C-alpha positions as CSV (number, residue, x, y, z in Angstrom):
1,X,77.5,90.6,77.8
2,X,75.1,87.5,77.1
3,X,76.9,87.2,73.6
4,X,80.3,86.6,75.0
5,X,79.2,83.7,77.2
6,X,77.0,82.2,74.7
7,X,80.0,82.2,72.5
8,X,82.5,80.4,74.8
9,X,79.8,77.8,76.1
10,X,78.8,77.1,72.5
11,X,82.2,75.9,72.0
12,X,82.1,74.2,75.3
13,X,84.8,76.1,76.8
14,X,85.7,77.1,80.5
15,X,86.6,80.6,80.9
16,X,90.2,80.0,81.5
17,X,90.0,78.0,78.9
18,X,89.2,80.9,76.7
19,X,91.6,83.3,78.9
20,X,94.5,80.8,77.9
21,X,93.5,81.4,74.8
22,X,93.6,85.4,75.1
23,X,96.6,85.5,77.5
24,X,93.8,86.5,80.2
25,X,92.9,84.9,83.5
26,X,89.6,83.6,84.0
27,X,88.6,86.2,85.7
28,X,88.9,88.5,83.4
29,X,87.1,86.4,80.8
30,X,84.4,86.5,83.9
31,X,84.1,90.5,84.3
32,X,83.7,90.6,80.1
33,X,81.1,88.1,80.4
34,X,79.6,90.2,83.2
35,X,79.9,93.6,82.0
36,X,82.4,94.7,85.2
37,X,85.0,95.1,82.4
38,X,84.7,96.3,78.9
39,X,86.5,94.9,75.9
40,X,89.4,96.8,74.4
41,X,89.2,97.0,70.5
42,X,92.6,94.6,70.2
43,X,90.1,91.9,72.4
44,X,87.1,92.3,70.5
45,X,89.1,91.9,67.1
46,X,90.7,88.4,68.7
47,X,87.0,87.3,70.0
48,X,86.1,88.2,66.2
49,X,88.8,86.5,64.9
50,X,89.1,83.7,66.9
51,X,85.1,82.7,66.6
52,X,84.7,84.0,63.3
53,X,82.2,86.3,64.4
54,X,81.3,90.0,63.6
55,X,82.4,93.0,66.2
56,X,78.6,93.6,66.5
57,X,77.6,90.4,67.2
58,X,80.0,90.7,70.2
59,X,79.1,93.7,71.3
60,X,75.6,92.7,71.6
61,X,74.3,94.8,69.3
62,X,72.7,91.7,67.2
63,X,70.9,89.2,69.3
64,X,72.3,85.7,70.4
65,X,71.9,83.0,68.5
66,X,73.6,81.7,65.7
67,X,76.5,84.6,64.2
């Protein structure tokens, strides 16, 4: 959960802006970040492609830091 927020903020993006990139609402992005909604496989891949990161990093199996 922390990594999703970290990567978005590192790019100086608002939740609404990232939501537009993925065709989701800012509230949906917020839900992903706070853990109240789980990422689908397609959303995990979208995060990985957009931010050029690995799936294990976005899923918090690697700790926050430079991806």
